C-alpha positions in Angstrom: 24.9 -46.9 -51.1 24.6 -43.1 -50.2 22.1 -40.9 -51.7 25.4 -39.1 -53.6 26.6 -41.8 -55.2 23.0 -42.8 -56.4 22.7 -39.7 -58.1 26.1 -39.9 -59.3 25.1 -43.6 -61.2 21.9 -41.9 -62.4 23.3 -38.9 -63.9 25.7 -41.0 -65.6 23.0 -43.2 -66.7 20.7 -40.0 -67.8 23.9 -39.3 -70.2 24.3 -42.3 -72.0 20.5 -43.2 -72.4 20.1 -39.6 -73.6 23.3 -38.5 -75.8 21.3 -39.5 -78.8 19.0 -37.0 -78.1 19.2 -33.3 -78.9 21.6 -31.8 -76.7 19.3 -28.9 -75.3 17.0 -31.8 -74.2 20.1 -33.6 -72.2 20.8 -30.3 -70.6 17.2 -29.9 -69.5 17.0 -33.2 -67.9 20.6 -33.1 -66.2 19.5 -29.6 -64.6 16.1 -31.1 -63.2 18.2 -34.5 -61.6 20.3 -31.8 -60.0 17.6 -29.7 -58.8 16.2 -32.8 -56.9 19.2 -32.9 -55.0 19.4 -31.7 -51.2 22.0 -30.4 -49.1 23.1 -32.3 -46.3 25.5 -33.1 -43.5 28.8 -35.2 -43.5 28.2 -36.1 -40.0 27.4 -34.7 -36.5 29.3 -35.0 -33.6 28.8 -34.2 -29.9 31.1 -33.9 -27.3 29.4 -36.1 -24.6 26.9 -38.9 -24.7 26.6 -41.5 -27.2 27.9 -41.5 -30.3 25.7 -40.9 -33.5 25.3 -43.5 -36.0 25.2 -40.7 -38.6 23.1 -41.4 -42.2 22.4 -38.5 -44.5 18.9 -40.2 -44.9 18.3 -39.6 -41.2 17.3 -36.5 -40.1 16.5 -37.0 -36.6 18.4 -38.4 -33.7 18.3 -39.0 -29.7 21.2 -38.7 -27.5 21.4 -39.4 -24.1 24.1 -37.4 -21.8 25.0 -37.0 -17.7 22.6 -35.5 -15.2 25.5 -33.5 -14.4 26.3 -32.4 -18.0 25.0 -28.7 -18.3 27.2 -27.7 -21.4 28.5 -29.5 -24.3 29.8 -28.7 -28.1 28.1 -29.9 -31.1 29.8 -30.4 -34.5 27.7 -30.3 -37.6 29.7 -30.6 -41.1 28.4 -30.1 -44.1 29.6 -32.6 -47.2 29.6 -29.8 -49.4 32.1 -26.5 -48.1 29.9 -24.0 -49.8 26.7 -24.8 -47.9 25.6 -22.7 -45.3 25.0 -24.8 -41.6 23.0 -23.0 -38.7 22.6 -24.3 -35.4 19.7 -23.6 -33.5 19.1 -20.1 -35.8 23.5 -19.4 -35.4 25.8 -20.0 -37.9 28.7 -22.1 -37.5 31.2 -21.9 -40.3 34.8 -24.0 -41.2 36.8 -20.9 -39.5 35.0 -22.3 -35.9 35.4 -25.9 -37.0 31.3 -26.3 -37.5 30.8 -26.1 -33.5 28.9 -24.7 -31.1 28.8 -25.0 -27.4 25.1 -25.6 -26.0 23.3 -25.0 -22.4 21.7 -27.9 -21.1 18.5 -28.0 -19.4 17.5 -30.9 -17.3 15.4 -33.3 -19.7 15.0 -32.4 -23.0 16.9 -30.2 -25.1 16.0 -30.2 -29.0 18.9 -29.1 -31.6 17.8 -27.9 -34.9 20.8 -27.8 -37.6 20.2 -26.3 -41.3 21.8 -26.8 -44.0 21.2 -24.3 -46.6 22.5 -24.6 -50.4 22.1 -21.1 -52.2 23.1 -22.4 -55.8 20.0 -24.6 -55.7 17.9 -22.7 -53.0 17.5 -25.9 -51.2 17.5 -26.7 -47.4 18.0 -29.8 -45.1 16.9 -30.0 -41.5 18.4 -32.2 -39.1 17.1 -32.6 -35.2 18.7 -33.9 -32.5 17.0 -34.6 -29.2 19.3 -34.4 -26.0 18.4 -35.8 -22.8 20.2 -34.8 -19.7 19.7 -37.2 -17.4 19.1 -40.2 -19.9 15.9 -42.1 -21.2 14.0 -41.8 -17.9 14.4 -37.8 -18.1 11.1 -36.8 -19.5 9.9 -34.3 -17.5 6.4 -32.1 -16.4 7.3 -28.4 -16.0 5.0 -28.3 -12.5 2.1 -30.2 -11.0 -0.6 -28.3 -9.3 -3.5 -29.3 -6.8 -6.6 -26.3 -6.7 -4.6 -24.1 -8.4 -1.2 -24.2 -5.4 1.8 -25.9 -6.5 2.8 -28.9 -4.6 6.2 -28.5 -4.4 7.4 -29.6 -7.8 11.2 -30.3 -8.5 12.4 -32.1 -12.1 14.4 -34.3 -9.7 11.4 -35.6 -7.8 9.1 -38.1 -9.4 7.3 -39.0 -5.7 5.2 -36.9 -4.2 3.6 -37.1 -1.0 -0.1 -34.8 -0.2 -2.0 -34.4 2.9 -5.4 -32.9 2.3 -7.8 -32.1 5.1 -10.7 -34.3 6.3 -13.9 -33.4 4.2 -12.0 -32.9 1.1 -14.6 -34.5 -1.6 -13.2 -32.9 -4.8 -9.5 -31.7 -6.1 -8.6 -30.3 -9.7 -5.3 -31.4 -10.3 -3.1 -29.7 -13.3 0.2 -31.1 -14.9 2.2 -28.7 -16.8 4.2 -29.9 -19.7 6.8 -28.1 -21.0 7.6 -26.7 -25.1 6.8 -29.8 -27.1 4.0 -32.3 -27.9 3.0 -34.4 -24.9 0.1 -36.7 -24.3 0.0 -37.3 -20.5 -2.6 -39.8 -18.8 -3.7 -40.2 -14.8 -4.0 -43.4 -14.2 -4.8 -44.4 -17.3 -7.2 -41.8 -18.2 -6.2 -39.3 -21.3 -6.3 -35.9 -20.2 -7.3 -33.3 -22.6 -6.1 -30.0 -23.8 -6.0 -28.4 -20.4 -4.1 -31.4 -19.2 -6.0 -31.1 -16.0 -8.8 -34.1 -14.1 -10.8 -33.2 -11.1 -10.4 -36.6 -8.6 -13.0 -37.6 -6.2 -12.5 -39.3 -2.7 -14.4 -41.1 -0.6 -13.5 -40.5 2.7 -10.4 -41.0 5.1 -7.4 -42.7 3.2 -4.4 -43.0 1.0 -5.1 -42.3 -2.7 -2.7 -43.1 -5.3 -2.2 -40.8 -8.3 0.1 -42.5 -11.6 1.2 -40.2 -13.9 2.4 -41.1 -17.2 4.0 -38.4 -19.3 4.7 -39.6 -23.3 6.8 -37.1 -25.6 5.0 -37.5 -28.9 8.8 -36.3 -30.6 10.8 -39.1 -29.6 8.0 -41.3 -28.0 9.9 -41.8 -24.4 8.2 -41.9 -21.4 8.3 -40.5 -18.2 6.6 -41.3 -14.8 5.1 -39.6 -11.3 3.4 -40.8 -8.6 1.5 -38.6 -5.7 0.4 -39.8 -2.8 -2.6 -38.2 -1.1 -3.1 -38.7 1.9 -7.0 -37.4 2.9 -7.2 -36.8 6.4 -4.1 -38.6 8.2 -0.4 -37.6 8.3 2.4 -39.0 5.4 3.6 -41.1 8.5 3.2 -40.6 12.4 7.0 -38.9 12.4 6.9 -36.6 9.4 6.2 -33.5 11.1 8.6 -33.9 13.8 11.3 -35.1 11.6 11.2 -31.8 9.3 10.8 -29.5 11.6 14.4 -30.6 13.2 15.8 -28.9 9.9 13.2 -26.2 9.4 14.2 -22.7 10.4 12.2 -20.3 12.1 10.0 -17.4 11.1 9.6 -18.6 7.5 6.7 -20.2 5.3 7.5 -23.7 4.7 5.9 -26.3 2.2 5.2 -30.0 4.0 3.3 -32.6 2.1 2.4 -30.2 -0.3 0.9 -27.8 2.2 2.1 -24.5 3.3 3.1 -23.9 7.3 4.6 -21.1 8.7 7.0 -21.9 11.4 7.5 -19.4 14.3 10.4 -18.3 16.7 11.1 -21.4 17.8 10.6 -23.3 14.4 7.3 -24.8 15.9 4.6 -24.5 12.9 1.7 -22.4 13.7 -1.8 -24.5 14.8 -5.5 -23.6 14.9 -5.1 -19.4 14.7 -4.6 -16.4 12.8 -1.2 -15.0 11.7 -0.8 -11.7 10.0 2.2 -11.5 8.1 3.6 -8.2 7.2 5.2 -8.7 4.1 2.2 -9.8 2.6 0.0 -7.2 4.8 -2.7 -10.3 4.9 -4.0 -12.3 7.3 -3.8 -16.1 7.4 -5.5 -19.2 9.1 -3.8 -22.4 10.1 -5.8 -25.3 10.9 -5.2 -27.9 13.7 -2.6 -30.2 11.6 -0.5 -26.5 11.3 -1.7 -26.6 7.2 -2.5 -23.2 5.9 -6.5 -22.8 4.7 -8.1 -21.8 1.9 -11.8 -21.1 0.5 -14.3 -20.6 3.1 -13.9 -21.3 6.4 -15.4 -21.4 9.8 -14.0 -19.8 13.2 -15.7 -18.6 16.6 -18.9 -18.7 15.0 -17.8 -16.6 12.1 -17.5 -17.1 7.9 -14.3 -16.5 6.3 -12.7 -16.5 3.2 -9.3 -17.2 2.1 -8.2 -16.5 -1.7 -6.0 -19.7 -2.7 -2.8 -18.0 -1.8 -4.1 -18.2 1.9 -4.8 -14.4 2.3 -7.7 -13.3 4.2 -10.3 -11.2 1.7 -12.5 -8.2 2.8 -15.2 -6.2 1.0 -17.0 -7.5 -1.7 -16.5 -10.9 -3.4 -17.9 -12.6 -6.2 -17.8 -16.3 -5.9 -19.4 -19.2 -7.9 -21.8 -16.5 -9.5 -22.9 -14.7 -6.2 -21.7 -11.7 -4.5 -20.8 -12.1 -1.0 -19.7 -9.2 1.4 -16.7 -9.7 3.8 -16.5 -6.5 6.4 -13.1 -5.4 7.2 -12.0 -8.1 9.9 -12.9 -10.5 6.9 -16.2 -11.9 8.4 -19.0 -12.6 6.2 -22.1 -10.3 6.9 -25.3 -11.3 6.6 -28.2 -9.0 6.4 -28.6 -5.2 5.6 -25.2 -3.3 5.4 -24.2 0.0 3.9 -21.4 0.7 1.7 -20.3 4.1 -0.5 -23.8 5.4 1.0 -25.7 2.4 -0.6 -27.7 -0.2 1.0 -27.6 -3.8 0.6 -29.4 -7.1 1.9 -27.2 -10.5 2.4 -29.2 -13.5 2.8 -28.4 -16.1 5.7 -25.7 -17.7 3.8 -24.3 -14.4 3.0 -24.9 -14.4 -0.9 -26.1 -10.6 -2.1 -30.3 -10.3 -2.9 -31.5 -8.6 -6.0 -35.0 -8.3 -6.8 -38.5 -7.8 -4.0 -37.0 -9.2 -0.5 -39.2 -9.0 2.6 -37.3 -7.8 5.8 -39.1 -7.2 9.3 -42.8 -8.0 7.5 -42.0 -5.0 5.0 -41.3 -5.3 1.4 -37.5 -3.8 -0.4 -36.6 -3.9 -4.0 -32.7 -4.2 -4.9 -31.7 -3.4 -8.3 -29.6 -5.6 -10.3 -26.5 -4.5 -8.5 -27.7 -5.2 -5.3 -28.4 -1.9 -4.6 -31.9 -0.4 -2.5 -34.2 1.6 -4.1 -36.0 4.4 -3.0 -38.9 6.6 -4.4 -40.9 5.8 -7.5 -40.1 2.3 -8.8 -41.8 0.9 -12.4 -41.8 -2.8 -12.3 -43.4 -4.9 -14.8 -45.8 -1.8 -15.9 -46.6 -0.8 -12.6 -45.4 2.1 -10.3 -44.8 1.6 -6.7 -43.4 3.7 -4.1 -40.7 2.8 -1.8 -40.0 5.7 1.5 -36.6 7.0 2.4 -35.8 4.0 4.4 -36.7 1.6 1.2 -39.8 0.3 2.5 -42.8 -0.1 -0.1 -45.8 2.3 0.7 -49.2 0.9 0.8 -52.3 3.0 1.0 -52.7 7.1 1.0 -49.3 8.9 0.1 -48.4 12.6 -0.3 -45.7 13.3 -2.8 -44.8 16.4 -3.7 -47.9 17.9 -2.4 -49.9 15.2 -4.5 -52.3 12.5 -3.0 -51.6 8.9 -4.3 -53.2 5.4 -3.5 -51.2 2.5 -3.6 -52.9 -0.6 -3.2 -51.8 -3.5 -0.8 -49.5 -5.3 -3.2 -48.1 -2.0 -3.7 -48.8 -0.9 -6.8 -50.4 2.2 -7.8 -53.9 2.9 -8.6 -54.4 5.1 -11.6 -57.8 6.1 -13.5 -60.1 4.7 -11.6 -62.7 5.4 -8.5 -61.7 4.4 -5.1 -63.8 4.3 -1.8 -62.2 4.9 1.4 -63.2 5.9 5.0 -66.6 6.3 3.8 -65.9 8.8 1.2 -65.4 8.3 -2.8 -62.2 9.8 -4.5 -60.8 9.5 -8.2 -57.3 9.2 -9.0 -56.2 10.2 -12.5 -54.4 9.0 -15.5 -51.1 9.6 -14.0 -52.0 8.3 -10.1 -52.5 11.8 -8.5 -56.2 12.4 -6.7 -58.5 14.4 -8.4 -59.4 17.4 -6.2 -60.2 21.3 -6.0 -56.8 23.0 -6.0 -57.3 25.6 -3.1 -57.3 29.3 -4.4 -57.8 28.2 -7.9 -59.7 30.6 -10.5 -59.6 28.0 -13.2 -63.2 26.9 -13.2 -62.2 23.4 -14.5 -60.7 22.7 -11.4 -62.0 19.6 -9.2 -64.2 18.8 -12.1 -64.3 15.1 -13.4 -66.3 13.9 -16.5 -66.9 10.2 -16.4 -67.6 7.7 -20.2 -71.4 8.1 -18.9 -71.4 11.7 -19.5 -72.0 12.2 -16.0 -70.3 15.1 -14.4 -68.6 15.0 -10.6 -66.9 17.1 -8.6 -64.4 17.1 -6.0 -63.3 19.1 -2.9 -60.1 20.2 -1.9 -59.4 17.5 0.3 -60.4 15.2 -2.7 -63.5 13.5 -1.7 -66.6 13.6 -4.1 -69.1 16.2 -3.6 -72.7 14.9 -3.1 -74.6 18.0 -1.8 -75.5 21.7 -2.7 -72.4 23.5 -2.9 -71.8 27.4 -4.8 -68.9 26.6 -6.8 -67.3 29.6 -8.5 -70.6 31.7 -8.3 -72.8 29.3 -9.9 -75.2 26.7 -7.1 -75.0 23.1 -7.9 -76.8 20.1 -6.6 -75.6 16.8 -7.0 -77.3 13.8 -6.6 -76.6 10.4 -4.1 -73.8 8.9 -7.0 -72.0 12.3 -6.8 -73.2 13.4 -10.3 -74.1 16.6 -11.1 -78.0 17.3 -11.5 -78.3 19.5 -14.4 -82.3 19.5 -14.2 
């Protein structure tokens, strides 16, 4: 029994039962029954694929069409001619026989049909999922390994990929299309990022089975990836591919980029400069384009995920490295933009205190070598124009300072040096009689024990009689003035 007929019977029953009630009450009940009825379609028809067994209470349908069908028309006629019908947001009317032509992509195509009744302000929605290619046409959008494509094509569900010997781990990323999908690899359900890290244990063949489930229709698509670690897919695969490849161009073979020379043979174990990309690329002994860190001729280089050789500063795994104009990773001291930096033996940029050739240097958080005065952990240090930390006596702006063996500056204390006593002021400069000074306080010091001392122009403490500013003073052996 259709929904329409059930509603009519219900309305008649209501009229019969409540005819004895006040007329106004019946009008309220009848109006409510009518308002609860939603608009609906009479039928849905497609020019291709299996026929739809339409029912007004069923709002979701699946239709399979041939893989070569790239265009169909769909017809959605309303039960009530006054109702408005939209297919994928575009209105269809009686004048065009409620039809619309659709372009089909490979795999799932979602068609949404909306029926609107403006009188009762009600809407019904029907959804048709059209699978171009049939039940097995549940496709991913792409598959990547370590951020690089494997040469994905919707028409192919089997891939053979070569990886270099020594590869321990890679990241497999699956990219679904629009809609709700769940993805598993070898039985493991992937998270929100649809990726998984795969670990390998030596040379051999590894098989990855991917299952893609469409949560809207519960249909499932499958993919198989065979990874050949350190071995070719087959002994003759390279020769077979090269017979059909054109020269002087990039190609993908088993998920890896290669470049064919003028004779159509792929480059091996060498550097190649591509004028189009204005970059150097390197190919291993099997002809595969390399990426990441590589060693060649005793030097280290870094190639980004697209294979381009990098130069200049490189930030990798939270560390900075410097690659010169030839791409060679530098170590030791380098000068860049008039600033000096130090790179450790592994190439990473150093910061903080370092020792180089028995000299101490300080590099700030940006790695820049510091010169001049440095305030570090409540202590002052002095780094000369070459960046080396000074110790002992230094002269700065015509003032003398003394630096301990660990480089920190002395201040507000006595020191004994070269057989003489000196005093360093609170700011670190040496107390002394200023040359040609008329200030009677120049050179004098009163310490906490209320003893008074005098320091010559060279900063040495006075221990013998001396006439100062017209007065003769006698000094004790400890350097204090004799006030008796």
